[in-house]
N, C-alpha and C positions, 0 to 999 in steps of 0.2 A: 578291032575293039581294043580300048584302053584297058590294060591288066587290072587297074584300079576299079574300073567299072565292072568288068567281068567277075571279080572278087566279090563285089556288094550283090550283084544279082545272085551269086550262088549262095551266099549267106543268107539272103532273103529266103529263098527257095527251101533251104534247109530248115529256117525258123517255121515256115509254113507247115512242112511235114511234121515236125515236132510237135507243134500246137494241135495239129489235127488227129493225134494218137490219143487213145483213152489216158484220163488222168490217173485213174486208180485200178491199177490190174489186180488188186486184191478183191474186188467186190465179187462176191458169189450170189448168184440167184437161186430161189429156190426152185426145185424141179415141178414141172405140172404134174398133176395126179392123174392115176389111172381111175376114172369113174366107176366102172364096172366092178374093179377090184374093191374100191372103198364100199359099194353096196352089199356086195359079198360078205364083207366083214363087219357089217352094219349091227351085227346083233348087240354089240357091248356099247353102242351109242344111247345116250338118254333119249327119252322122248319118241322112240321108235314104236310102230304100232303093226310091223311087218310080221307074217307068218311065213312058213316055208311056201306056202300057196302063193299069197299074193307077193311075195319076194321076187318069184320068176316072173309074174306079170308085171311088176313095176317098170315102166318103161321111161324115165324122166328125159326131158328135152337137153339136147347136147349143147350146152352153151359153148360159145366161142371162147376157148382158152386164151387166145391172143387178144382179147378186147383191150388188155392194157398192158402195162409194165410190170412183169414179174417181180415181186418183191424181193430185195436183197434178203440175205441172211444175217443172222446176228454174228459179229465176228470180233474178235479181241476182247470177250468179256473177261473181267477180272474177278467178279463178286456176283453171287447169286442170292437173293432173300425171297423167301415164300416159294422156294422152287429147289429142284436139284440141280447139278451142274450139266446136265445134257439136255435142257431145253433148248429147241430150236424152232424157228418158224416153220421150217420144212415139215417137221413131224406133226404140225398141226393143220397143215394145207389139207383140203379135203375131207376134214373132220369138223372144223371149226371156223367161224368169222373172228378174225383177230384184228384188234386195235393196238398199234404201236404207238406208245406215248413218249417222247422225248422230254425229260423234266430235268430240274435239278432243284435241290430241295431249298436253298436259300431264295429263290425266285420267287418274288410274289406273284408274279403273273401265273407261274406254275401252281403256287399254292392256291389261288382263287380258282383254279379249275378242278383240283382234286375232289371237292364234295361230288362233283358231277360224274367223274370217273369211277369213284367207289359205289355210287348209287347204281351206275349202268352194269358194274360188275355184281352186285348183289341182284339186280333185277333180271339180267340174262344170262349169267354164268351157267344156269341150268338149261339153257336154250341153245346151247352151242356156241358161246361168245366167250372169247377170252382176251383178256387184257396183258400186254406185256410192258412193263415202265422201263423204258431205256434211261437209267439214270446217267446222264452226261455232265460231268462238272464243269462249271464256269471258274470256280476258284479251287486252289489246290487243297483246301481243308475238306472241300466236297469229295475229295478221293477216298476219304478214310471209310473203311467198312463200318466201323462202329458209329459214325456220324450219319451215315446212310440209314442203317439200322434204326437208331433212335428216331428218325424222321418217319421212317415206315411205320413204326410202331405210334407216332405222335398223330400221325393222320389216319389212322386205321386203315392202313393199305392192306387187303389180302390177296390181291392179285400178284404174280410172279414180278419181281424187280432185278434187273440185271445191271451191273456196273459197267458202263463203257468209259473207262478212265482214259484211255488214249484216244477217243474219237474216232475209233475205227469203223462202228456201226454207223455213227452220226454221218461220218464221210462216204461210207457205203449208200446211206439213202441221200446223199447230197444236201443233208439238212442245213438249215442256217438260223433256225429259231428255238427258242424256248418260250412256252411250250409248243410242240407241234404233234400233230395226231396224223396217222397214216391207217386208214381201214384196208384191210386185205380180205379179199372175197375168198369163197370156197375153193376158186380155182387157183388161188395165190397171185392173183393181181391186185395191185394198188387201185382201189375203187374211189376212193374218198380221200382228199387231205384237208387239213384245215391248221392254219398257223396263228398263234395267238389265244387270246381269250375270246369267248362269245361263240355265236351260231351254236348253241347247244342243242336247241330243238331240231335244226337241220342235221346235226351230227347224230342226233338218236333216231330220225325219221330214216337216215342212211343205215343205221344198225339194224332196224327193224326190217328195212327192205332186204338187206343182203341175208338176215336169218331167214326170211321167207323163201328166197332163192335157195339156200342152202336146204332147207326142209324139201323143197320140190325136187332138187338134184339127188337128195339122199332117201327119196320117197317116206319122209317122216310126215307126223301130224302135230307140228308144232304151233300152238296158237300165242300170238303176241298180245301182251297186256294192252287194252284199250286207251288206258291212261297212259300220258307220258309221265317221267319222272318229274317230280316237282321239288327242287332243291333250294333249302335256305341258305344262300352263300353271299360274300360281299358283292354289292352291284357298284361299279364305277363308272362315272361319266367322264370318259377320257378328254371330252371337248372343253370340259371345264378345267382342265389341270394344265397350268402354264409353266410348269418347271420341269425341265426333262430329267430322267435319271441320272445321277451325278456319281462318278467314279472317281476314287482317289487311286494314289499309285503312279509311278512315272510311265508304266507301260499301258495301264487301262484307263488314264485321264483321257477325257473327251473335252476338257476344257472346264468352264463353270470352276475355276478355282481362283480366289480374289487375292491372296497374299502375293506381294510382288517379288519375293524370292522363288515363287513358283514349285515345282515338284521335281528337283533334280535328282538323277538316279543315285540311288543308294548313299545318299548324304543325310546328315543330321542337322536339322536346322532349328535355330531359336525363331520361332514364329511371333510375331507381334500383329494383333489386329489393327489395321490403319483406320484412320477416321473416317474417310469416305469410302462408304461401301456401296456395293451394286447389287442389284436384285440376283436371285438364282446362282449367286457364287458362294462357295463354301470357304469360310476363313478359319484360321486356326490361331491358337495361342497357347504358348508351351513348347518344350523341346520334343520334336517329332523326326523319326527316322523315316526317310520314305522308300520305301519298298516298291516292287513291281506292282502289285495289284493292292497296296494298302499304305496305311501311314500308320505307324507305331509309335504310340506315347513313350519316350524316354524320361520324362519328368515325373514328379509324384502327382502334380496337377495338370490339368490342360483344359481347354476351352474350345469349342466348335459353335461357329456362329452361320446361320442362314437365312435369308428371307426368301421365302418360298410362296407359291400360289398354288393350293391344293387343298384338299379337306383332311386327309390322313397322311403320316409321314413314317417310313420305317428306316432303319439302317440296318445293313449287315455288318456285324462286329463280333470280337472275341476278346478275351483278356488273359493273359497267360496266368495271373494269380487271382483273378477275380477284381473287377472294378466296379465302382459305384457311380452313377451318373445323375445328376440333378438337372430335370427338364424344366427349362422355363420357357413359355410362350407369351409373347407379348409383354413381357415384363411381369409376368404372374407365374409362380412355381405350380407345375401339374402335378408331377410326381417324381419319385424317385426309383431308378431301376438297378437292377445287379446285372452285370454283364459276366458270363463265365464261358458258355459253350459257343463254338462257332456257329452263328445262326441268324437268322432275320428277327429283329425287334422292332415292335410297334412303338415308336416313342411319342407320337400325337395321333389323338382319336378325335378329329373334330366333329363340329356339327354341321357345318356347310363349306362348300369351297369359298375360298378368298385367299386374300395375300396376308400373311403372318411372318413373324420372326421368330425363330426358334434358337434357343441357347442351351447348350449342353455343357454343364460343368462336371468334369470328370476327376474323379479320385482314384488312383491307382496306377501305378506304372506297370505298363506292358498291354495297356489298351490298344486294339487294333480296329480301325475304321476303314471299310471297303467301300460301300456305297451308300447313297440315299435313293430311296424308291418311293414313288407317291401313289395315292389313290383318292 
């Protein structure tokens, strides 16, 4: 055999072996619980109607603890809100039904799900249900504890929230989406998942189903509300949105940037809006520094232009010393907006879906623009 051919075959075999190995050795899964031990210790659980006599008579059906993948544990957590620093999924297994929600506070898709989460927590927390919000940042500013704390207060979140700044819990769950929901049953198995918005009724049905299973397993008498949660939240018809989410910055961009200079790595560009414009492309005017995940206005004044097709328009933005934005839609001034904090800002509140042009006239050096999102 030719020695080059033999070397190539050996290399291929080694690569196959490497690829078959687990990707993340850090993943730690929760331990299956001891059902009888939980029943014996059940005096402290809410909704119990057991007595010393009927506790011995209670003989719940033995569920298959291997019916699904055991949930990973929380790892790499750097901050805690609404909870102490010892919270784990494992300590809740055998006691509660758990919903793990991956979110990040400047994500409009996450924000639109929060009214449902806070309502479920209010409705079912005294029936053996717990939500753990795993805040996994998309942008660096979302790693700041004070920023997350402000968002938790703004959205009236009362359930525990943990900061997953290094994405270790995100990777343990092999998650890829904001928002993402993982429902964990009484045995510690992942029993239901949903990615993105929607499916709220189906998710609540599953919550009730798992809570009923919990009551049976722990010999409790918990009655579920007959009426489902009714939440007043923003409704979005995604089929009528023709403009994709647009990211700025040399690392985050997915295209949809119209200036011929592009978004060169760590460079300061004097942008000029060209005469010919294309739909769904962002155009800049003024002096801007191109960072990894945003563009930073270095001149005292700047302009952003975008022809989009949607109903509502949001930006993720911040300003070092505060900036003022005059918002013009289809040639008419809509409002003036002050930007200070790192946050998501609604710049257009439309009446219906359609094609429009938005012009942002910015005053104040230090304005940072991260994304455009639509509703």
